[in-house]
C-alpha positions in Angstrom: 35.2 5.6 -19.9 34.0 2.3 -20.7 34.2 0.9 -24.4 31.6 1.7 -27.0 31.0 -2.0 -27.1 30.8 -3.0 -23.7 28.3 -0.2 -22.9 26.1 -1.5 -25.9 25.7 -4.8 -23.4 24.6 -3.1 -20.4 21.4 -1.3 -21.9 18.4 -2.4 -22.2 16.1 -0.4 -25.0 12.5 -1.0 -24.9 12.9 -2.8 -27.7 15.2 -5.3 -26.9 12.6 -6.2 -24.0 10.0 -6.6 -26.4 11.4 -8.6 -29.0 13.9 -10.6 -26.9 12.3 -11.3 -23.8 9.9 -14.2 -23.8 11.0 -15.3 -26.9 14.8 -16.4 -26.0 15.4 -15.2 -22.7 16.3 -11.2 -21.5 20.1 -10.8 -20.3 22.0 -7.7 -19.2 24.8 -7.5 -17.8 27.0 -5.0 -16.4 30.7 -4.6 -15.2 30.6 -1.3 -14.2 28.4 1.7 -14.7 29.6 4.0 -17.6 30.9 7.0 -16.3 32.1 10.1 -17.1 36.3 10.6 -18.4 38.4 11.1 -14.9 39.6 14.2 -15.9 35.8 15.6 -17.1 34.5 15.9 -13.0 36.2 17.6 -10.4 35.1 17.1 -6.3 34.0 19.0 -4.0 31.6 22.8 -3.7 27.9 22.4 -1.5 24.8 21.8 -3.9 22.5 24.0 -3.1 18.9 23.5 -4.9 15.8 25.4 -4.6 12.3 23.0 -5.7 9.3 22.3 -6.0 7.5 19.5 -5.1 7.2 18.7 -1.7 5.5 19.6 1.7 5.7 19.5 5.4 4.1 16.2 5.6 7.0 14.6 3.6 8.7 11.5 5.1 12.0 9.1 4.7 9.9 6.1 4.2 9.9 4.9 1.0 6.0 4.4 0.6 5.1 7.1 1.0 6.8 9.4 -1.7 4.6 11.1 -4.3 6.8 14.2 -5.6 9.9 15.5 -6.6 11.5 16.1 -3.5 11.3 13.1 -2.1 12.2 11.5 -5.0 15.6 13.7 -5.2 16.7 13.1 -1.5 16.3 9.3 -1.5 18.7 8.8 -4.1 21.5 11.1 -2.3 20.8 7.8 0.2 19.6 5.1 -1.7 19.9 3.3 -4.7 17.8 1.0 -6.4 18.3 -2.3 -8.5 17.9 -0.8 -11.8 18.8 3.1 -13.4 16.8 4.8 -16.2 19.0 6.6 -18.5 19.1 9.8 -20.3 17.5 8.0 -23.5 14.9 6.2 -21.3 16.8 2.7 -21.1 16.7 0.1 -18.6 20.2 0.1 -16.8 21.6 -2.1 -14.3 22.1 -0.4 -10.7 22.5 -2.2 -7.4 21.8 -5.4 -9.7 25.0 -6.3 -11.7 22.8 -8.2 -14.5 19.4 -10.3 -15.0 17.9 -12.5 -17.1 14.6 -14.3 -17.8 13.4 -17.6 -18.9 10.7 -17.7 -22.2 7.7 -16.0 -21.4 9.3 -13.6 -19.3 7.4 -14.6 -16.3 10.6 -16.2 -14.4 13.9 -13.5 -13.7 16.8 -14.1 -12.2 18.4 -10.5 -11.2 22.1 -10.8 -10.1 23.2 -8.7 -7.4 26.5 -7.1 -7.2 29.3 -8.2 -4.6 31.2 -5.5 -2.2 28.5 -3.0 -2.4 28.0 -2.0 1.3 25.6 -0.2 3.8 26.8 3.2 5.6 26.2 1.2 8.8 29.0 -1.6 7.2 26.6 -3.8 6.7 27.1 -5.7 3.1 24.4 -5.8 0.1 23.0 -9.0 -0.1 20.1 -10.9 -1.6 18.2 -10.7 1.6 18.0 -6.7 1.5 16.3 -7.0 -1.8 13.7 -9.2 -1.0 12.8 -7.1 1.6 13.3 -4.0 -0.5 10.9 -5.6 -2.6 8.6 -6.5 -0.2 7.6 -3.6 1.7 5.4 -2.6 -1.1 3.8 -5.8 -1.5 1.1 -7.0 0.5 -0.1 -5.4 3.5 1.5 -2.1 2.6 -0.1 1.6 1.4 3.0 1.5 -1.2 1.9 3.4 -4.1 4.1 1.0 -6.1 1.4 -1.9 -4.3 -0.2 -2.3 -7.5 2.7 -2.4 -10.4 4.0 -5.2 -7.9 1.1 -7.1 -7.6 1.3 -9.3 -10.7 4.7 -10.8 -9.2 3.9 -14.1 -7.1 7.6 -14.8 -5.5 10.6 -12.8 -4.9 13.0 -15.9 -3.7 16.8 -15.9 -2.8 18.5 -18.6 -4.8 22.0 -17.6 -3.3 23.8 -14.7 -1.3 23.9 -12.8 -4.3 21.1 -14.2 -6.4 17.3 -12.9 -6.6 14.7 -15.0 -8.6 11.7 -13.2 -9.1 8.3 -15.2 -10.8 5.4 -13.4 -12.1 1.5 -14.6 -12.5 2.5 -14.2 -16.1 5.1 -12.9 -18.7 6.3 -9.0 -18.2 9.3 -8.1 -20.5 9.6 -4.2 -19.1 9.8 -6.1 -15.1 13.0 -4.3 -15.0 11.6 -0.9 -16.0 9.0 -1.5 -13.0 11.7 -1.9 -10.7 13.3 1.1 -11.5 10.0 2.7 -9.5 11.1 5.2 -7.3 9.7 3.8 -4.1 12.0 0.7 -4.7 14.9 1.7 -3.4 17.1 -0.8 -1.8 17.6 -1.0 2.7 18.7 -3.3 5.1 16.6 -6.3 5.8 14.9 -5.6 8.6 14.4 -1.9 8.4 11.6 -0.2 10.3 12.8 3.2 11.1 13.8 5.4 7.9 14.5 8.6 10.2 18.2 7.5 9.8 18.5 6.4 6.0 21.3 3.8 6.0 21.5 3.1 2.1 24.6 2.5 -0.4 24.0 6.3 -1.5 26.6 8.8 -2.1 25.7 10.9 1.1 24.7 10.8 4.7 21.6 12.8 6.0 22.8 15.7 8.2 19.7 17.6 8.7 15.9 16.8 8.2 13.1 19.8 8.1 10.5 18.5 5.8 8.8 21.3 4.1 11.9 23.5 4.9 14.9 21.9 3.6 17.1 18.7 3.8 21.0 18.5 3.9 23.1 15.9 3.1 27.4 15.1 3.2 29.2 12.8 1.4 30.4 9.8 3.0 34.2 9.1 3.0 35.8 7.3 0.8 35.2 6.4 -2.9 31.8 6.0 -3.7 31.2 2.8 -5.8 29.9 4.2 -9.0 32.9 5.7 -10.3 33.1 9.9 -10.7 29.7 10.1 -9.5 28.4 12.1 -5.8 30.9 14.6 -6.4 30.0 17.2 -4.2 31.2 17.5 -0.4 27.6 18.6 0.7 23.7 18.9 -0.6 21.3 21.4 0.6 18.0 20.8 -0.8 15.4 24.0 -0.2 11.9 23.9 -0.5 10.8 26.6 -2.4 7.2 26.2 -3.8 7.1 29.6 -5.2 8.0 29.7 -8.4 8.9 33.4 -8.8 10.8 32.6 -5.4 12.5 30.2 -7.0 13.3 31.7 -10.2 14.9 35.1 -8.0 17.0 32.7 -5.5 18.7 31.3 -8.5 19.2 34.7 -10.4 21.1 36.1 -6.8 22.9 32.7 -7.2 21.2 31.7 -3.4 21.2 28.0 -5.1 23.0 26.7 -7.6 19.7 24.2 -9.8 16.2 24.8 -9.7 13.5 22.7 -11.3 9.9 23.5 -12.6 10.9 26.9 -14.4 7.8 28.6 -15.0 7.4 28.9 -18.8 6.6 32.6 -18.4 10.3 33.7 -17.3 12.1 30.8 -19.2 13.1 33.2 -22.4 14.5 36.1 -19.9 16.5 33.7 -18.0 17.7 31.8 -21.4 19.5 34.9 -21.7 21.2 34.9 -19.0 24.8 34.3 -19.4 25.1 32.8 -15.9 22.3 30.7 -16.3 21.9 27.3 -18.7 18.3 26.1 -19.2 18.0 22.5 -19.8 14.5 21.6 -22.0 13.3 18.2 -22.6 10.2 18.5 -24.8 7.3 15.7 -24.5 8.5 14.2 -21.3 7.3 16.7 -18.7 4.5 16.7 -16.6 1.0 15.7 -17.6 -1.3 18.8 -16.2 -5.0 18.8 -15.7 -7.7 17.7 -13.5 -9.4 14.5 -12.0 -12.7 13.7 -11.1 -13.6 10.3 -8.8 -16.0 8.5 -10.9 -17.8 7.5 -8.3 -19.0 10.6 -7.0 -21.8 12.7 -8.4 -22.1 14.3 -11.1 -19.3 12.4 -12.3 -21.0 9.3 -12.6 -22.2 10.2 -15.9 -20.3 10.1 -18.5 -22.0 12.9 -20.1 -20.3 15.1 -17.3 -17.0 13.8 -18.0 -17.3 14.5 -21.9 -18.9 18.2 -21.1 -15.5 19.2 -19.2 -13.2 17.4 -21.5 -15.1 19.8 -24.7 -15.3 22.6 -22.3 -11.8 23.1 -21.6 -9.4 25.0 -24.1 -6.8 23.4 -24.3 -4.6 25.4 -26.5 -5.2 28.8 -24.8 -4.4 27.4 -21.4 -1.1 26.0 -23.2 -0.4 29.6 -24.5 -1.3 31.6 -21.6 -0.2 29.6 -18.5 2.7 27.5 -20.1 3.6 30.3 -22.8 3.6 27.5 -25.0 6.0 25.0 -23.4 3.8 22.1 -24.0 2.0 19.2 -26.2 -2.1 19.2 -26.1 -2.6 16.5 -23.7 -5.3 14.3 -24.7 -6.9 13.1 -21.6 -4.8 10.3 -20.9 -0.9 9.8 -19.7 1.1 8.1 -22.1 3.3 11.4 -23.6 4.3 12.3 -27.3 7.8 10.9 -26.7 6.5 7.0 -26.0 7.2 4.6 -29.0 3.1 3.6 -27.9 2.3 6.6 -27.9 -0.9 6.9 -30.1 -0.7 9.0 -32.1 -3.8 9.0 -33.9 -5.9 10.0 -30.4 -6.2 13.5 -31.1 -6.8 15.9 -28.3 -10.8 17.0 -28.0 -11.4 20.7 -29.5 -12.4 23.1 -27.6 -16.5 23.0 -28.2 -18.9 25.2 -26.4 -22.2 23.7 -28.2 -20.9 19.8 -27.8 -20.3 20.8 -24.0 -23.8 22.0 -23.5 -25.3 19.2 -25.1 -23.5 16.5 -22.9 -24.0 18.8 -19.8 -27.9 18.5 -21.1 -27.7 15.2 -21.9 -26.7 14.6 -17.9 -29.8 16.9 -16.5 -26.7 18.7 -15.0 -26.7 22.3 -14.6 -24.2 23.2 -12.3 -22.4 24.8 -10.3 -19.2 22.3 -10.5 -16.6 23.0 -7.7 -12.7 21.9 -8.5 -10.6 22.5 -5.9 -6.8 23.7 -7.3 -3.3 24.8 -5.5 -0.2 26.3 -7.7 1.4 23.6 -4.3 0.1 20.8 -7.0 1.3 22.3 -9.5 2.8 26.2 -10.6 0.1 27.5 -12.9 -2.7 25.1 -11.4 -4.3 27.8 -9.9 -4.3 29.8 -13.8 -5.3 27.0 -15.6 -8.1 26.4 -13.3 -9.4 30.1 -13.8 -9.1 29.5 -17.5 -11.0 26.6 -17.4 -14.0 28.1 -15.3 -13.8 31.2 -18.7 -14.2 28.7 -21.3 -16.6 26.2 -19.1 -18.7 29.9 -18.8 -19.0 29.7 -22.6 -20.6 26.6 -22.3 -23.6 27.7 -19.9 -21.7 26.0 -16.9 -20.7 27.8 -13.8 -16.9 26.1 -12.7 -16.4 27.5 -9.3 -12.3 27.4 -8.5 -11.7 27.0 -5.2 -8.3 27.4 -3.7 -6.5 25.1 -1.3 -3.7 24.8 0.3 -0.5 23.7 -1.4 0.8 22.2 2.1 -0.1 18.9 2.2 -1.9 18.9 -1.4 -1.3 15.1 -1.8 -2.3 13.9 1.2 -5.8 16.5 2.2 -7.1 16.7 -1.8 -6.1 14.5 -4.1 -7.8 11.5 -4.0 -9.9 12.9 -1.5 -11.8 15.9 -3.5 -14.3 14.7 -6.0 -12.7 17.3 -9.0 -9.4 19.0 -8.4 -6.2 19.8 -10.3 -3.6 17.3 -10.7 -0.2 16.8 -12.5 1.3 13.1 -13.5 5.4 12.8 -14.0 6.4 11.0 -16.8 7.0 6.9 -16.6 9.6 5.3 -18.8 6.8 2.3 -20.3 3.3 2.8 -21.5 2.5 -0.2 -19.3 4.0 1.9 -16.0 2.2 4.9 -17.1 -1.2 2.9 -17.5 -1.1 0.6 -14.7 0.0 3.2 -12.3 -3.0 5.8 -12.3 -5.7 3.5 -14.5 -5.9 -0.4 -13.9 -8.9 -1.2 -11.4 -7.9 -1.3 -7.7 -4.5 0.3 -8.2 -3.3 2.3 -5.2 -3.0 5.4 -7.0 -6.0 5.1 -9.8 -7.0 9.0 -9.1 -10.6 8.6 -11.0 -12.1 5.5 -9.4 -11.8 4.5 -12.9 -12.5 0.4 -13.7 -12.6 -0.9 -17.1 -12.4 -5.2 -17.4 -11.5 -4.1 -21.3 -8.4 -2.0 -20.1 -7.0 -4.2 -17.5 -7.0 -7.3 -19.6 -5.3 -5.5 -22.6 -2.2 -4.1 -20.5 -1.7 -7.6 -18.9 -1.3 -9.1 -22.4 0.5 -6.7 -23.8 3.1 -6.8 -21.5 3.9 -10.5 -23.3 3.1 -9.2 -26.8 6.1 -10.1 -29.2 4.5 -8.4 -31.8 5.8 -4.9 -31.6 2.8 -3.8 -34.1 0.2 -5.7 -32.0 1.4 -4.2 -29.0 0.8 -0.7 -30.1 -2.5 -1.7 -31.3 -3.6 -2.9 -28.0 -1.8 0.3 -26.0 -3.7 2.4 -28.6 -7.1 1.0 -27.9 -5.9 1.7 -24.1 -5.3 4.8 -24.4 -8.6 5.7 -26.5 -10.9 4.1 -23.9 -9.1 5.7 -20.6 -9.2 9.0 -23.0 -13.2 8.4 -23.7 -14.0 6.6 -20.8 -11.8 8.0 -17.2 -12.3 10.8 -15.3 -9.1 12.9 -16.2 -8.9 15.9 -18.2 -5.3 16.4 -19.3 -5.3 19.4 -21.4 -0.9 19.2 -21.8 2.2 17.7 -21.4 4.5 20.3 -20.1 8.0 20.2 -21.5 10.6 19.6 -18.4 12.4 22.8 -17.3 15.5 23.3 -15.0 17.4 26.2 -14.5 21.3 26.1 -13.2 24.3 27.5 -12.3 27.1 28.0 -15.8 29.3 26.4 -13.1 27.3 23.7 -12.4 27.8 20.6 -14.6 25.4 17.3 -14.9 22.1 19.6 -15.1 20.7 17.6 -18.5 17.7 17.0 -20.1 16.4 13.2 -19.3 13.9 10.9 -20.3 11.8 10.3 -17.5 12.2 13.1 -14.6 13.9 16.9 -14.6 16.5 17.2 -12.7 18.6 15.0 -13.9 15.9 12.0 -13.3 15.9 13.3 -10.0 19.6 12.3 -9.9 21.7 15.7 -10.0 23.1 15.2 -6.4 24.8 11.9 -7.9 25.5 13.0 -10.8 26.1 16.4 -11.1 30.0 18.3 -10.2 31.0 21.9 -10.1 33.6 23.2 -13.3 
């Protein structure tokens, strides 16, 4: 176990990033990753997980990831420069340390020595540069938008990389923790046979069905991690089937528990439930603002006043969620705008805005439980509340297979969920900046774009909070998202399985259960 003093030096929390980066330069150092005590973990066994969050169109190419299963298997094979710890802090991973010059526009990342890929190649700066540049320039990678401020990624030495940005960003280490940004060998074009620095090697690849992997021979470079002999991911999109597989012992862990069954599962002595409040998925619906009838701001306001958020949360999520306020910075974030209250269900106001827009309906929304468990029920309840506002909402059920490729960002109005990001900047930049790859409402607002960029280098925390608060207000009022709830993260696992713990970002221990877990 690392001593407490050493641990305090290797973790960067958000406040350190904000107050220290531009004024003094930011430094993080790492000798060895924090690890469990040697006698606390055991090696061996096959971890079987049943997961929602993937489809037959899944790929091993990190430029394509859009849901939980690809993130999970990716982190079995590859590592990143930066990891996010359980409390939401940026922790060096393949980077050993980093520092920024005053202004936080120029950064130097020191790369660990002695780390090898499965092929035997030694990790160096060329691999890091190539991996970052996969998501820059001519690419369809969703990470392109968040890396757009980077102007240059330069090799200083075999184990030092310099990153230069158009303007400072104290949150750059958090940006580099984005799940697309795994480190691959320089020159990689074929991802079908993953060559990574992770704990496991691919054995069998059946997207939409299962993915299996085995532990690499020898000791993993992270002490006491990568403990299972093998890992099997089973695609189980149906919530009831997933829960039944856990109860009957067919799998050792599942993600996205159905809130309606959590109370019953909690009474089962052979099962543990991991719950994290305020950090779960943001659930709702998104409309393309450049498509009729959603070009009208009044139509969007009608939709936002026309949904009974509390009723959906109570009935579909059994109360395991917080009210959403039509943007995706969650209540657990330090820059959350707590003064931005969710719009109360008001059929009269909804009716007023629809009439003002001259829209009599019907309006179609496409939904699928392949998007998230409960999406169909949420759509049906939305239809019921809209009827009270005199508007017909046609709920069209569509296939879950390929939902993120075929429906999301293509259908004019559809169900959506957004996972948690470790900073307000990432949450907003990924979805709402003009021209972003994942701007799923085609929202464009010059004030929002400028405030987000300016906030990245604002040293005064109170002023930065004000800036993000205004951004959230503008998004809530003007973007094409109806976010009715922020779910609790809830996983279930066998009591014999250790490491299935709450995390500040994603479920399944930040989708690193295969690396972090073990059997008692």
